[in-house]
N, C-alpha and C positions, 0 to 999 in steps of 0.2 A: 865142159860145163860153159857155157854159153850165157854171158851176164850181157844183159843187154837193158838201155830205156829207149828214153822217142827216139833217142837221135843215132844214137852207135848201137853195135853186137862186138862184145870180147868175147875171145874163146878163150878160157882161163886154163891153161896146162896143168893140173891137179898129179902127175906124175913125181912133181919134187915135193909131194905133202906129205908130210908125218902126221901121224897121231897127236892127238892133242898133249898127250904126257911128254912127248919131247920140250913141250915149251912151260910146261910146269914150274919147272926149276927160275924161269926169268919173273914168272909172275909171282912164283912161292918168294921172292926177292924182294920185288915191287911190292907187295901186298903185307908182307909179314906174315902169311897163314901159309899151310899146306891148298897151294891152287885146283892139286886133281878133281876135288871133287865138290870144287865151285859150279853152282848149280847158274848158267847162262842163257838169256832168254835174248836170241836173234832181234836186231828192230825191224830186219828186212823184211822175215817168214813168220816170225812167231813162233821157231822151235826153241825147242828148250833142252837143253842136254849138258852133260857135266863140261869142264872144261876138256879132260883126258880122253873125251870124243870127238872133240871137234878138229877142224885142220891146222896143220901149224906150219911153218914157214918159217926155217930160222935163216936162210939166205938173205944176207942186204942187213941190213943198216936195223939192228934190235931185233925182235923176234916178233912174227903176226900169227895171230889166231882168225879162221876163219869160219864160217858159219857152213859146217856140213851139208847143208839141203841147200843155200842157194849163194853161199860162195860171199857172203855180206864179210866185211872185216870187222869182224867184232869186237878186236884187242889188238895193243900194239904197246910194245913195250920196250924201252931201248936206253940200255948206262952207257953215258959220255963221261967226259973228265966236269964238265957243268952239272950233274947229276941224272938223276934217274928221267927219262920222260914215259910216261904212262897215256894213253885212249884209250877208254872205253866206249868212244862214240858210236859206233855199230850197233849195240846192243841195247836190249829197251833195260835189262837188270843181271847182276850178278848176284846170286843167292849162295851168301857163305855160311858153312857147317855150325852150328850151334854152341861149337866148343871155339871154336874162331870169334865168335863176336863177344865172348866173356871174357 
């Protein structure tokens, strides 16, 4: 997959990608809910899918979740001795299941 803007184009190797279920544990721990069924809307392309259907990368510091359609980073979570770091800036929204919201 190629990701580009006005100045650059980068080929993203998705051969190391896992399905989003592989990231569910890390996001569940950070959010305190079963993350596999959370519906995520990508800020890059507007694609909506459950976390389990997105692309997960477990290599590197923490866990990265990318949109399966456009490869925008839609979530990152990492736990360090200083605490848990969570970034959802590449997503438009995360909808938790009704049982998680109560």
